[in-house]
C-alpha positions as CSV (number, residue, x, y, z in Angstrom):
1,M,-0.1,0.0,0.1
2,R,2.8,2.5,1.0
3,A,4.6,1.7,-2.4
4,L,1.5,2.4,-4.3
5,I,1.0,5.7,-2.5
6,A,4.7,6.7,-3.3
7,A,4.2,5.8,-6.9
8,V,1.0,7.9,-7.2
9,L,2.5,10.8,-5.5
10,M,5.3,10.8,-8.0
11,I,2.9,10.8,-11.0
12,A,0.8,13.5,-9.4
13,G,3.7,15.8,-8.6
14,A,5.5,15.3,-12.0
15,G,2.7,16.0,-14.3
16,V,-0.5,17.5,-12.7
17,Q,-1.1,19.7,-15.7
18,A,-0.3,17.3,-18.5
19,D,-2.9,15.8,-20.6
20,A,-4.5,13.0,-18.5
21,R,-3.6,9.6,-19.6
22,R,-5.0,7.4,-16.9
23,V,-8.5,8.3,-15.8
24,V,-10.7,7.0,-13.2
25,T,-14.5,8.0,-13.1
26,L,-16.7,8.0,-10.1
27,A,-20.1,8.0,-11.6
28,P,-21.4,6.4,-14.8
29,H,-22.2,9.4,-16.7
30,L,-18.6,10.6,-16.1
31,A,-17.3,7.5,-18.1
32,E,-19.8,8.4,-20.8
33,L,-18.5,12.0,-21.0
34,V,-14.9,10.8,-21.2
35,C,-15.7,8.5,-24.1
36,A,-17.9,11.0,-25.9
37,A,-14.9,13.4,-25.5
38,G,-12.6,10.9,-27.2
39,G,-10.8,9.5,-24.3
40,C,-12.4,6.0,-23.9
41,E,-8.8,4.4,-24.1
42,R,-7.7,6.6,-21.2
43,L,-10.2,5.0,-18.8
44,V,-8.5,2.5,-16.4
45,A,-11.2,2.2,-13.7
46,V,-14.9,3.2,-13.2
47,S,-17.8,3.1,-10.8
48,A,-20.4,0.5,-10.4
49,H,-23.1,0.6,-12.9
50,S,-20.9,2.3,-15.6
51,D,-22.0,0.3,-18.7
52,F,-21.9,2.8,-21.8
53,P,-20.4,2.3,-24.4
54,P,-20.2,-1.4,-23.7
55,S,-16.5,-1.5,-23.5
56,V,-16.6,0.5,-20.2
57,A,-18.4,-2.4,-18.4
58,R,-15.3,-4.5,-18.8
59,L,-13.2,-2.1,-16.7
60,P,-12.2,-2.7,-13.2
61,E,-14.7,-1.2,-10.7
62,I,-13.4,1.0,-7.7
63,G,-16.6,1.4,-5.8
64,D,-20.1,3.1,-6.3
65,G,-21.7,6.5,-6.0
66,W,-21.0,6.5,-2.2
67,Q,-18.1,4.4,-1.3
68,V,-14.8,4.3,-3.0
69,N,-11.9,1.6,-2.6
70,L,-8.9,3.7,-2.1
71,E,-6.5,0.8,-2.6
72,A,-8.2,-0.3,-5.8
73,V,-7.9,3.4,-7.0
74,L,-4.3,3.6,-6.1
75,A,-3.6,0.4,-7.9
76,R,-4.7,1.9,-11.1
77,R,-2.2,4.8,-10.8
78,P,-4.4,7.4,-12.0
79,D,-3.3,10.9,-13.1
80,L,-6.9,12.3,-13.1
81,I,-10.0,11.2,-11.1
82,L,-13.2,12.6,-12.2
83,A,-15.9,13.3,-9.6
84,W,-19.3,14.4,-9.8
85,D,-19.9,17.7,-8.3
86,G,-23.0,17.6,-6.1
87,G,-23.2,13.7,-6.4
88,T,-19.8,12.3,-5.1
89,P,-19.6,12.7,-1.3
90,V,-17.1,15.6,-0.4
91,D,-15.5,13.3,2.2
92,N,-14.5,10.9,-0.7
93,I,-13.1,13.7,-2.8
94,A,-11.1,14.9,0.2
95,R,-9.6,11.4,1.1
96,L,-8.5,11.0,-2.5
97,R,-6.8,14.4,-2.7
98,K,-5.1,13.7,0.6
99,L,-3.4,11.0,-1.1
100,G,-2.0,13.4,-3.5
101,L,-4.3,12.4,-6.5
102,R,-5.7,14.8,-8.9
103,V,-9.5,15.0,-8.6
104,E,-11.7,17.3,-10.7
105,A,-15.3,17.7,-9.7
106,L,-17.3,18.2,-12.8
107,P,-20.6,20.1,-12.2
108,I,-23.5,19.6,-14.6
109,S,-26.7,21.5,-13.6
110,S,-28.5,21.9,-16.8
111,L,-28.9,20.5,-20.3
112,D,-26.7,22.9,-21.7
113,G,-24.1,22.0,-19.1
114,V,-23.6,18.7,-20.7
115,A,-21.8,20.4,-23.7
116,D,-19.7,22.4,-21.5
117,A,-18.8,19.4,-19.6
118,L,-17.6,17.6,-22.8
119,Q,-15.3,20.5,-23.7
120,T,-13.9,20.6,-20.2
121,V,-13.2,16.9,-20.1
122,G,-11.7,17.3,-23.6
123,A,-9.3,20.1,-22.2
124,W,-8.1,17.9,-19.3
125,L,-7.5,14.9,-21.5
126,G,-6.0,16.9,-24.5
127,T,-8.6,15.6,-26.8
128,E,-10.2,19.1,-27.7
129,T,-10.8,18.3,-31.3
130,A,-13.1,15.3,-30.6
131,A,-14.7,16.9,-27.5
132,D,-15.4,20.1,-29.3
133,A,-17.2,18.2,-32.2
134,A,-19.1,16.3,-29.7
135,A,-20.2,19.4,-27.8
136,S,-21.2,20.9,-31.2
137,A,-23.2,18.0,-32.3
138,Y,-24.9,17.9,-28.8
139,R,-25.9,21.7,-29.0
140,Q,-27.3,21.5,-32.4
141,R,-29.4,18.4,-31.5
142,L,-30.7,20.0,-28.2
143,A,-31.6,23.3,-30.4
144,A,-33.6,21.2,-32.7
145,L,-35.4,19.3,-30.0
146,R,-36.4,22.7,-28.4
147,A,-37.4,24.1,-31.7
148,A,-39.4,21.1,-32.7
149,H,-41.5,21.2,-29.3
150,R,-41.7,24.9,-28.8
151,G,-45.3,25.9,-28.2
152,A,-46.4,22.4,-27.3
153,P,-49.5,22.4,-25.1
154,P,-48.4,22.2,-21.4
155,I,-49.2,19.2,-19.7
156,R,-48.8,18.3,-15.9
157,V,-46.1,15.6,-15.4
158,V,-44.5,13.8,-12.4
159,Y,-41.3,11.8,-12.7
160,Q,-41.7,9.0,-10.4
161,I,-39.0,6.8,-8.4
162,E,-40.2,3.9,-6.6
163,T,-43.5,3.6,-4.9
164,A,-43.0,2.9,-1.3
165,P,-42.6,5.8,-0.9
166,A,-42.6,7.4,-4.2
167,Y,-39.7,9.8,-4.8
168,T,-39.6,12.5,-7.4
169,V,-37.4,15.5,-8.6
170,N,-37.7,19.4,-8.4
171,A,-37.0,22.0,-10.9
172,S,-33.1,22.0,-10.3
173,S,-33.0,18.5,-11.8
174,P,-31.9,18.2,-15.6
175,I,-34.9,15.6,-15.7
176,S,-37.1,18.5,-15.0
177,E,-35.6,20.5,-17.6
178,A,-35.8,17.7,-20.2
179,M,-39.5,17.5,-19.4
180,A,-40.1,21.1,-20.0
181,V,-38.4,20.9,-23.5
182,C,-41.4,18.7,-24.3
183,G,-43.9,20.9,-22.8
184,G,-44.1,19.0,-19.6
185,V,-44.9,20.9,-16.4
186,N,-43.3,19.4,-13.2
187,V,-45.8,19.2,-10.7
188,F,-43.2,19.0,-8.0
189,A,-40.9,21.7,-9.3
190,A,-41.2,23.7,-6.0
191,L,-39.7,20.8,-3.7
192,P,-36.9,22.1,-1.5
193,T,-34.3,19.4,-2.5
194,L,-33.3,18.0,-5.8
195,A,-35.0,14.8,-4.9
196,A,-37.5,14.0,-2.2
197,A,-40.2,11.5,-1.1
198,V,-43.8,12.6,-1.6
199,G,-46.9,11.2,0.0
200,A,-50.0,10.0,-1.7
201,E,-52.0,13.0,-0.6
202,A,-49.4,15.4,-2.1
203,M,-49.6,13.3,-5.3
204,L,-53.4,13.8,-5.4
205,L,-53.0,17.5,-4.7
206,A,-50.4,17.8,-7.5
207,A,-53.0,16.2,-9.9
208,P,-50.5,15.1,-12.6
209,E,-51.7,14.3,-16.1
210,V,-48.8,12.1,-16.9
211,V,-46.7,9.9,-14.9
212,L,-43.2,8.9,-16.2
213,Y,-41.0,6.3,-14.6
214,G,-37.9,4.4,-15.2
215,G,-38.1,1.3,-17.1
216,E,-36.2,-0.5,-14.4
217,E,-39.0,0.1,-11.9
218,N,-41.6,-2.6,-11.3
219,A,-44.3,-1.7,-13.6
220,A,-46.9,-3.7,-11.7
221,D,-46.0,-1.7,-8.5
222,I,-46.5,1.5,-10.4
223,R,-50.0,0.6,-11.7
224,A,-51.0,-0.6,-8.2
225,Y,-49.9,2.6,-6.8
226,W,-51.9,4.7,-9.3
227,A,-54.9,2.4,-9.0
228,R,-54.9,3.6,-5.3
229,L,-55.0,7.0,-6.4
230,G,-57.8,6.6,-9.0
231,S,-59.2,10.1,-8.9
232,A,-55.8,11.7,-10.1
233,P,-56.0,12.7,-13.8
234,A,-53.0,10.3,-14.8
235,A,-54.7,7.4,-13.1
236,K,-58.1,8.0,-14.8
237,R,-56.3,8.2,-18.3
238,G,-53.8,5.3,-17.6
239,A,-51.2,7.7,-18.6
240,L,-48.2,5.9,-17.0
241,Y,-45.4,5.6,-19.4
242,P,-42.0,3.9,-18.9
243,I,-38.8,5.6,-20.2
244,D,-35.1,4.6,-20.3
245,A,-33.9,6.1,-17.1
246,D,-30.3,5.6,-17.9
247,R,-30.6,7.8,-21.0
248,L,-32.6,10.5,-19.0
249,A,-31.1,10.6,-15.7
250,R,-27.3,10.5,-16.7
251,A,-26.0,13.8,-17.7
252,G,-24.2,12.8,-21.0
253,P,-25.0,13.0,-24.6
254,R,-27.6,10.2,-24.4
255,L,-29.8,12.5,-22.4
256,L,-31.1,13.7,-25.8
257,D,-32.4,10.2,-26.6
258,G,-34.2,10.4,-23.2
259,I,-35.8,13.9,-24.1
260,E,-36.9,12.3,-27.5
261,Q,-38.7,9.5,-25.4
262,V,-40.2,12.0,-22.9
263,C,-41.5,14.0,-25.9
264,Q,-43.1,11.0,-27.6
265,R,-44.7,9.9,-24.3
266,L,-46.1,13.3,-23.7
267,D,-47.5,13.6,-27.3
268,L,-49.2,10.1,-26.8
269,A,-50.9,11.6,-23.5
270,R,-52.0,14.6,-25.3
271,A,-53.4,12.7,-28.2
272,A,-55.2,10.4,-25.8
273,A,-56.7,13.1,-23.8
274,A,-57.8,14.9,-27.0
275,A,-59.6,11.7,-28.1
276,G,-61.3,11.3,-24.8
277,R,-62.8,14.9,-25.0
278,R,-64.4,14.2,-28.3
């Protein structure tokens, strides 16, 4: 262990500002960003649940979103560790930095921030050409999605996570912003925290017209939950739609695929509601 620490300290001291060649990521979307920025071959270890692109799933894991195996990290001799600003516990970042490791916390708080993050990662890796191209393509596609759905009739939406209790997100979540691109109005936008549990009474008072939930959730549990809230508009209409949560919840280029799914689901809900009024 001491030899590993000494070796990493030598690397860190010798070339902190050099282009990173050995990268460890502490969240799945960070691995996606590294690959999209042209640095997939630089990855030497990733966090649990990192699975895109598929090659990433074969890399060693050094922990999950909450715990990091320090010895496993040191064994990979990284010259850059990417942390999730706002997601990776600050204690984990502090422990890694105390070992002399270069840790960069990457913030992404909006849809537009994904393109900025791609360019930031490209600058750290020295892959600016690939990163700039990826960022440009992302911005163009996002602009096209916004233009295509500008003026869409507003519809009240909840993004549901689990059922006992149900959790959802507030306006600060990129998921909420993604729904807004499609004309979705987040009924829990005013929650005091990014994600929080909401009770059945609050759900009824919010009166969502559409429920979106991750495809990994138990669909039977979701249906049973809303059957108990039968007076809610979404329950009456059966407007309960699964989406690919990895695409929508991970702040990388595939987020745009998630937005397309959301727009499709909301368009279906609008069409069904219009047909019911005839």
